[in-house]
C-alpha positions in Angstrom: -43.7 180.3 111.5 -46.4 181.1 108.8 -44.2 183.7 107.2 -41.2 181.3 107.2 -43.3 178.6 105.5 -44.6 181.0 102.8 -41.1 182.2 102.2 -39.8 178.7 101.9 -42.5 177.9 99.3 -41.4 180.8 97.2 -45.0 182.2 97.1 -46.7 185.5 97.9 -49.7 185.6 100.2 -52.4 188.0 99.2 -55.6 189.3 101.0 -58.5 191.1 99.2 -61.9 192.4 100.1 -65.2 191.2 98.7 -64.8 193.6 95.7 -61.4 192.1 94.8 -59.3 195.0 96.0 -55.9 193.7 97.2 -55.3 194.9 100.7 -52.0 193.2 101.5 -49.1 191.2 100.0 -46.8 189.2 102.3 -44.1 188.6 103.3 -42.7 192.1 102.6 -39.3 190.9 101.4 -40.9 188.7 98.8 -43.1 191.3 97.1 -40.4 193.5 95.6 -41.6 194.6 92.2 -45.2 193.5 92.9 -46.5 196.7 94.7 -48.4 197.7 91.6 -50.8 194.8 92.3 -52.2 196.4 95.5 -55.7 197.7 95.4 -57.2 197.2 92.0 -53.8 197.5 90.4 -53.7 193.8 89.7 -56.5 194.2 87.2 -54.4 196.6 85.2 -51.4 194.3 85.4 -53.2 191.5 83.6 -51.9 190.5 80.2 -54.4 191.8 77.6 -54.7 188.2 76.2 -55.6 186.8 79.6 -57.8 189.6 81.0 -61.2 188.5 79.8 -60.8 184.9 81.1 -59.6 186.1 84.5 -62.4 188.7 84.9 -65.0 186.1 84.0 -63.6 183.6 86.4 -63.4 186.2 89.2 -67.0 187.4 88.7 -68.2 183.8 88.8 -66.3 183.2 92.0 -67.7 186.3 93.7 -71.3 185.4 92.8 -70.9 182.0 94.3 -67.9 182.2 96.6 -65.7 179.1 96.1 -62.1 178.1 95.6 -60.6 179.8 92.5 -57.4 178.6 90.7 -56.0 180.4 87.7 -52.8 180.5 85.6 -52.1 183.7 83.7 -49.6 186.5 83.1 -49.2 189.6 85.3 -47.0 192.6 84.7 -44.4 193.3 87.4 -43.4 196.8 88.4 -40.5 196.7 86.0 -43.0 196.2 83.1 -42.1 192.5 82.5 -44.9 190.0 82.1 -44.4 186.7 83.9 -46.6 183.6 84.3 -48.1 183.1 87.8 -50.3 180.5 89.4 -53.0 182.2 91.5 -55.0 180.4 94.1 -57.7 182.0 96.3 -60.3 180.9 98.7 -63.2 182.9 100.3 -63.5 183.5 104.1 -67.1 184.3 105.1 -67.5 186.1 108.5 -70.5 185.6 110.8 -71.9 188.9 109.6 -71.8 187.5 106.1 -68.9 189.7 105.0 -66.6 188.0 102.5 -62.9 188.3 102.3 -60.4 186.6 100.0 -57.0 185.1 100.9 -54.7 183.1 98.7 -51.2 182.7 97.2 -49.6 183.6 94.0 -46.6 181.7 92.8 -44.2 182.5 89.9 -44.4 179.6 87.4 -42.9 181.4 84.4 -39.9 179.2 84.0 -42.1 176.1 84.2 -44.6 177.4 81.7 -41.9 178.4 79.3 -40.2 175.0 79.6 -43.5 173.3 79.0 -44.1 175.4 75.9 -40.7 174.6 74.6 -41.3 171.0 75.2 -44.6 171.2 73.2 -42.7 173.0 70.4 -40.1 170.3 70.5 -42.7 167.6 70.4 -44.5 169.3 67.5 -41.2 169.6 65.6 -40.4 166.0 66.3 -43.8 164.9 64.9 -43.4 167.2 61.9 -39.9 165.7 61.3 -41.4 162.2 61.5 -44.1 163.1 59.0 -41.5 164.7 56.6 -39.1 161.9 56.6 -39.5 158.5 54.9 -37.8 156.8 57.8 -39.3 155.0 60.7 -38.7 156.9 63.9 -39.2 155.1 67.2 -38.6 155.6 70.9 -37.6 153.1 73.6 -37.3 153.4 77.3 -34.0 153.2 79.2 -34.2 149.4 79.1 -34.5 149.3 75.3 -38.2 148.4 75.2 -40.0 150.2 72.3 -42.6 152.7 73.5 -43.6 154.5 70.3 -43.1 154.0 66.5 -44.1 156.6 63.9 -43.6 156.8 60.2 -44.3 153.3 59.1 -47.9 152.3 59.8 -47.1 148.6 60.0 -44.8 149.3 63.0 -47.3 151.4 65.0 -48.5 148.5 67.2 -45.0 147.2 68.1 -44.0 147.6 71.8 -41.2 146.1 73.8 -39.0 143.9 71.7 -41.8 142.9 69.3 -40.1 144.9 66.6 -37.6 142.2 66.2 -40.3 140.1 64.6 -40.0 142.4 61.5 -36.3 141.7 61.2 -35.3 139.1 58.6 -34.9 135.7 60.3 -31.2 135.4 59.1 -30.4 138.8 60.7 -32.6 138.6 63.8 -30.1 137.0 66.3 -27.3 139.4 65.5 -29.6 142.4 65.5 -30.9 141.4 69.0 -27.3 141.1 70.2 -26.4 144.5 68.7 -29.4 146.2 70.5 -28.5 144.6 73.8 -24.9 145.8 73.5 -26.1 149.3 72.6 -28.3 149.5 75.7 -25.5 148.3 77.9 -23.0 150.8 76.4 -25.3 153.8 76.6 -23.7 155.2 73.5 -25.1 156.0 70.0 -24.8 153.0 67.6 -25.8 152.0 64.1 -26.3 148.8 62.2 -27.6 147.6 58.8 -30.0 144.6 58.6 -32.9 143.4 56.6 -36.4 144.3 57.8 -39.9 144.4 56.5 -41.2 147.6 55.0 -44.7 148.9 55.1 -45.7 146.5 52.3 -44.3 143.5 54.2 -41.3 142.9 51.9 -37.8 142.5 53.3 -35.6 145.4 52.5 -32.1 146.4 53.4 -32.4 149.0 56.2 -30.0 151.1 58.4 -30.8 151.6 62.1 -29.3 154.3 64.2 -30.1 154.8 67.9 -29.1 157.8 70.1 -29.6 158.0 73.9 -31.5 160.9 75.5 -30.0 161.7 78.9 -31.5 163.2 82.0 -30.0 166.0 83.9 -27.8 163.6 85.9 -26.4 162.1 82.8 -28.3 158.8 82.9 -30.1 157.5 79.8 -33.7 158.4 80.1 -34.8 157.0 76.8 -33.7 156.1 73.3 -34.6 157.7 70.0 -33.9 155.7 66.8 -34.5 155.7 63.1 -34.8 152.9 60.6 -34.1 154.0 57.0 -34.7 152.1 53.8 -31.4 151.8 52.0 -32.3 148.9 49.8 -31.5 150.6 46.4 -28.3 152.1 47.8 -27.2 148.8 49.3 -27.8 146.9 46.1 -25.9 149.6 44.2 -23.0 149.4 46.6 -23.0 145.6 46.3 -23.1 145.8 42.5 -20.2 148.2 42.5 -18.1 146.1 44.8 -18.9 143.0 42.8 -18.0 144.8 39.6 -14.7 146.0 41.0 -13.9 142.5 42.3 -14.8 141.0 38.9 -12.6 143.5 37.1 -9.7 142.6 39.3 -10.2 138.9 38.8 -10.7 139.6 35.1 -7.3 141.4 34.8 -5.6 138.6 36.6 -7.4 136.0 34.5 -6.5 137.8 31.2 -2.8 138.0 32.2 -2.7 134.3 33.0 -4.6 133.5 29.7 -2.0 135.6 27.8 0.9 133.5 29.1 -1.0 130.2 28.5 -1.7 131.3 24.9 2.0 131.8 24.3 2.7 128.3 25.5 -0.2 126.8 23.7 0.9 128.5 20.4 4.2 126.7 20.7 2.7 123.3 21.7 0.0 123.4 19.0 2.3 124.4 16.2 5.0 121.9 17.2 2.5 119.1 17.6 1.0 119.9 14.3 4.4 120.0 12.6 5.3 116.6 14.0 1.9 115.2 13.0 2.5 116.4 9.4 6.0 115.0 9.2 5.6 111.6 10.9 4.1 108.6 9.1 0.5 107.9 10.0 1.5 104.4 11.5 4.3 105.9 13.6 3.9 105.7 17.4 5.1 109.3 17.5 2.3 110.3 15.2 -0.4 109.2 17.7 1.4 111.0 20.5 1.6 114.2 18.4 -2.1 114.0 17.6 -2.8 113.5 21.3 -0.7 116.5 22.3 -2.5 118.6 19.6 -5.9 117.6 20.9 -4.9 118.4 24.5 -3.5 121.8 23.4 -6.8 122.5 21.6 -8.8 121.7 24.8 -6.4 124.1 26.6 -7.1 126.7 24.0 -10.8 126.3 24.6 -10.3 126.8 28.3 -8.3 129.9 27.7 -11.0 131.2 25.4 -13.4 130.9 28.3 -11.1 132.8 30.6 -10.7 135.5 28.0 -14.5 135.7 27.6 -14.9 136.3 31.3 -12.2 139.0 31.3 -13.8 140.6 28.2 -10.6 140.1 26.2 -11.8 137.4 23.8 -11.6 138.5 20.2 -15.2 138.9 18.9 -16.4 139.3 15.3 -19.8 140.9 15.8 -22.2 140.9 12.9 -26.0 141.0 12.4 -27.6 137.7 13.6 -31.1 136.7 12.8 -32.6 135.8 16.2 -35.3 133.4 14.9 -32.7 131.3 12.9 -30.3 131.3 15.9 -32.9 129.9 18.3 -34.2 127.3 15.7 -30.6 126.1 15.3 -30.0 126.1 19.0 -33.1 123.9 19.6 -31.8 121.4 17.1 -28.4 121.3 19.0 -30.0 121.1 22.4 -32.7 118.5 21.9 -30.4 115.5 21.8 -28.6 116.7 24.9 -31.5 116.7 27.3 -33.5 113.8 28.7 -37.1 113.0 27.8 -38.4 114.2 31.1 -37.3 117.8 30.3 -39.6 119.9 28.2 -38.0 122.4 25.9 -40.1 125.5 25.2 -38.4 127.8 22.6 -40.2 131.1 21.8 -38.6 132.7 18.8 -39.9 136.1 17.6 -41.2 136.4 14.1 -40.1 138.9 11.6 -36.6 140.0 11.0 -35.5 140.7 14.6 -31.7 140.7 14.6 -29.0 141.4 17.2 -25.4 142.5 16.8 -23.0 139.9 18.2 -20.5 137.2 17.3 -22.8 134.5 16.2 -20.7 131.6 17.3 -20.1 133.0 20.7 -23.7 134.0 21.2 -24.8 130.5 20.3 -22.2 129.1 22.7 -23.4 131.4 25.5 -27.0 130.4 25.1 -26.0 126.7 24.8 -24.2 127.1 28.1 -27.2 128.6 29.8 -29.5 125.8 28.6 -27.0 123.1 29.8 -26.9 124.8 33.2 -30.7 124.7 33.3 -30.7 121.0 32.4 -28.2 120.2 35.1 -30.4 122.1 37.7 -33.3 119.7 37.0 -32.2 116.1 37.6 -35.9 115.2 38.1 -37.1 116.9 35.0 -39.1 120.0 34.3 -39.3 122.7 31.7 -36.7 124.9 30.2 -38.0 128.0 28.5 -35.8 129.9 26.0 -37.1 133.2 24.6 -36.1 136.3 22.8 -37.9 139.6 22.6 -37.1 143.2 21.5 -36.7 145.8 24.2 -36.0 149.5 24.2 -34.1 151.0 27.1 -34.5 154.7 27.9 -31.8 156.6 29.8 -33.3 155.8 33.2 -33.3 152.1 32.5 -30.0 151.9 30.7 -27.9 154.0 33.2 -28.0 151.6 36.2 -26.9 148.7 33.9 -24.1 150.7 32.4 -25.6 150.5 29.0 -26.3 153.0 26.2 -30.0 153.8 25.7 -31.4 152.2 22.6 -32.8 148.9 21.2 -31.7 145.5 22.5 -32.7 141.9 22.2 -33.5 140.3 25.5 -32.6 136.6 25.6 -34.0 134.7 28.6 -33.4 131.1 29.8 -35.6 129.9 32.6 -35.7 126.6 34.4 -37.8 125.0 37.2 -34.8 123.6 39.0 -33.2 123.8 42.4 -32.4 127.5 42.2 -29.6 129.2 44.1 -29.3 130.7 47.6 -28.4 134.4 47.9 -24.8 133.4 48.8 -24.4 131.2 45.8 -26.0 133.8 43.5 -23.6 136.4 44.7 -20.6 134.4 43.4 -22.3 132.6 40.5 -20.4 134.5 37.7 -17.0 134.4 39.3 -14.6 132.2 37.4 -14.0 128.6 38.7 -17.0 129.0 41.1 -19.2 125.9 40.9 -21.6 124.0 43.0 -21.3 120.9 40.9 -19.4 117.8 42.0 -15.7 117.6 41.2 -15.1 116.7 37.6 -18.6 117.8 36.5 -18.0 121.5 35.8 -15.1 124.0 35.4 -16.9 126.9 36.9 -16.3 129.0 33.8 -19.7 128.7 32.1 -21.6 131.6 33.6 -18.4 133.7 33.8 -17.9 133.2 30.1 -21.5 134.2 29.3 -21.1 137.3 31.6 -17.9 138.3 29.9 -19.4 137.8 26.4 -22.4 139.9 27.2 -20.3 142.7 28.6 -17.9 142.7 25.7 -20.8 142.8 23.3 -22.0 146.0 25.0 -24.8 144.1 26.7 -25.8 143.0 30.1 -26.4 139.8 32.1 -28.8 139.5 35.0 -29.6 136.4 37.1 -32.7 136.0 39.3 -33.0 132.8 41.4 -34.7 131.5 44.5 -34.0 128.1 46.2 -36.4 125.4 45.1 -38.1 127.8 42.7 -35.7 127.9 39.7 -33.5 130.4 37.9 -33.9 132.9 35.2 -30.9 134.3 33.3 -31.6 137.3 31.1 -29.0 138.5 28.6 -29.3 141.8 26.8 -27.6 142.1 23.4 -27.7 145.3 21.2 -30.2 145.0 18.4 -29.1 145.3 14.8 -31.0 147.5 12.3 -33.4 145.5 10.1 -32.0 146.5 6.7 -33.4 144.8 3.5 -30.9 143.0 1.4 -28.5 142.0 4.1 -27.0 138.6 3.6 -23.8 136.7 4.1 -20.7 138.4 2.7 -19.2 136.6 -0.3 -16.1 134.6 0.5 -13.2 135.5 -1.7 -10.9 132.9 -3.1 -7.8 132.5 -1.0 -4.6 133.3 -3.0 -1.7 130.9 -3.2 1.1 131.4 -0.6 4.0 133.6 -1.8 6.7 131.1 -0.9 9.6 133.5 -1.2 8.0 136.3 0.8 10.3 138.0 3.5 8.6 138.3 6.9 9.9 140.3 9.9 8.7 138.6 13.1 8.7 140.7 16.4 8.0 138.7 19.6 9.4 139.3 23.0 9.0 135.7 24.3 12.1 133.7 23.2 10.3 130.4 23.0 7.4 131.7 21.0 9.7 133.7 18.7 11.8 130.6 17.9 8.7 128.5 17.3 7.1 131.1 14.9 10.4 131.4 13.0 10.6 127.7 12.5 7.0 127.3 11.5 7.1 130.1 9.0 10.3 128.7 7.5 8.7 125.3 7.2 5.9 127.0 5.3 8.5 128.4 2.8 8.8 132.0 4.0 12.1 133.8 4.5 12.1 134.9 8.2 14.0 137.4 10.3 13.0 137.5 14.0 13.7 140.1 16.7 12.6 140.6 20.3 11.3 144.2 20.4 9.9 147.2 18.5 13.1 149.3 18.4 15.1 146.5 16.9 12.4 146.0 14.2 12.4 149.7 13.3 16.2 149.6 12.9 15.7 146.8 10.3 12.8 148.5 8.6 14.9 151.7 8.3 17.6 149.8 6.4 17.8 148.5 2.9 16.5 145.0 3.5 13.3 144.0 1.8 10.3 142.9 3.9 7.0 141.8 2.5 5.1 141.6 5.9 5.5 142.6 9.5 4.2 139.9 12.0 4.3 141.3 15.5 3.0 140.6 19.0 0.8 143.3 20.5 1.8 143.3 24.1 5.6 143.8 24.5 7.9 145.4 27.0 10.2 148.2 26.3 7.8 151.1 25.9 6.5 150.2 22.4 3.6 147.8 21.8 2.7 146.1 18.5 0.1 148.7 17.6 2.6 151.5 18.0 5.3 149.6 16.1 2.8 149.1 13.2 2.2 152.9 13.1 5.9 153.7 13.0 6.5 151.0 10.4 3.9 152.5 8.1 5.7 155.9 8.3 8.9 154.2 7.0 7.1 151.7 4.6 3.6 152.9 3.9 2.5 149.8 2.0 3.8 147.2 4.4 1.2 144.7 5.4 0.9 144.1 9.2 -0.3 141.0 11.0 -0.9 141.6 14.7 -1.1 138.7 17.2 -1.8 138.4 20.9 -3.1 136.1 23.6 -4.4 139.1 25.5 -6.7 141.0 23.2 -7.3 144.4 24.8 -9.8 146.3 22.7 -8.6 149.6 23.9 -5.2 148.9 22.3 -6.3 147.1 19.2 -9.5 148.8 18.1 -9.2 152.4 19.2 -7.7 153.5 15.9 -9.2 150.7 13.9 -7.8 147.6 12.2 -10.4 147.3 9.5 -8.1 148.1 6.6 -7.0 145.6 4.0 -3.3 145.8 5.0 -3.8 145.1 8.7 -5.2 142.0 10.4 -5.3 140.4 13.8 -4.6 136.8 14.6 -5.6 135.5 18.1 -3.2 133.1 19.9 -3.2 130.2 20.0 -3.4 129.4 16.3 -2.5 126.5 14.1 -0.4 126.4 10.9 -3.4 126.5 8.5 -4.9 129.6 10.2 -1.5 131.3 10.3 -0.8 130.6 6.6 -4.3 131.8 5.6 -3.9 135.1 7.5 -0.5 135.7 5.9 -1.7 134.8 2.4 -4.7 137.2 2.6 -2.4 140.1 3.6 0.2 139.4 1.0 -2.5 139.3 -1.7 -3.5 142.9 -0.8 0.1 144.2 -0.9 2.1 145.5 -3.9 4.7 143.2 -5.4 7.3 144.6 -3.0 6.7 146.4 0.2 10.2 147.6 0.6 
């Protein structure tokens, strides 16, 4: 029975005399490979690293006979060292003679597994120290048991970690964690949580189950990684792509509207000029003209958002601009609103279209006014800033000098959701009839088209700050307004070749130019125009739309026409001003000009007269 019990336990029973000489190992069938331990052989089988500790423990036990328990390595007969747990107890006879009996059990697999576990634990802790993420553990029920990496989370246990999740994300995060625990599968989620400094940041959580031998979830290991900058960058990219798409759609619509407005404006103007001032039709023509001009202003805002508005950048003195803006704004705000304008001294200048820049700042100030129905302060300032490569790259700007315009209010502010859509066209929080939703989108488009940037910071009930960066202009002495040349008289008998694909617009242009005294021939596309230019007819000016079907746009037509007739003046027009088409090769020569749609008769006549004045007597 005893031998059966020992065998079942997987142990070897040993017996030794008082000197420690092993006299027997039992049972015989369990001691294969251990015969070298008999006598004093076990002393020679000790691992060199364990021998001293074992001898010291054995000598102490012999001096004062008592239970001895050791764990050390012994060499088997085949030369292999294995870990064993050795237990021995003294038996003292009536004569005082001492013998020792005990058991020795192989625990090598257990010791090695424990060592591997320790190495794994050390590697885990080293990984936690090396990473910037929070690493945490939870039991099978999902209760947090340990958190490492972020000191502020070290005390969290159970589900207390949910307190660190942003209140707006907490309920959904709790539901996600419950679903993950029920599923027993790895899962991931993004939400806002407090970082080590207590600020809410965008974070990514990923949880992985650790399974026991039977496949059940024993615990969870999870990470929480700060992805705030990456998230903001992704949102900015998505927002930029969305705005580009909307911008392209907006520009296309604006192009079509400009064509229609060109016809309406010129027809209304022509009627107004021909009808008597007391005629009922005259007042209707004037009304139609004013409505068309308002439509043109609306289209101009759309084009500003889509960055297709024609701009005429020039050096603008910032101090003068802000002083002029203050005089325009003051009558438009109530007495309970304080205006604080901080204009820099010296000759600080920016490079922008002065009218559009003033309109953009005026728009921002009016938005600030509307956000403060109960009064407050509006602060408008400008300051020089220099952006290095690291600062300019995230904004999509070129490193260099800029002027930072800022408009701040103490108004109602915007929620994060409103802020996300603030610059989209037609988005407004104002009551119906109190805003078109194009103000901020126009300012955004203007800033981008001016090679600048627009940033909005706002918190509900705390106010809003809009910061606009515009490239700085060099401070060169002697700069001043360019002299305006006297406009030449119109050449009444000039021959003009009109190229316009829209039938309605082409007919209207031909009529208006004829009314102005020009001799006009109109065609619908570039190839037809080139056929005429290649013939013997005389033409003094080519007036062409830019965007046309048929594989040849106005810019290309002008280039081909100059090959045939090198001195021919060219007037380009479009309701969709794409800088990549118009300005890539430059239009800044005396024989080429651009006229934005819609335009009135006076503007059209002036543009033609200026071009004809630069041309030879005959351009044929």
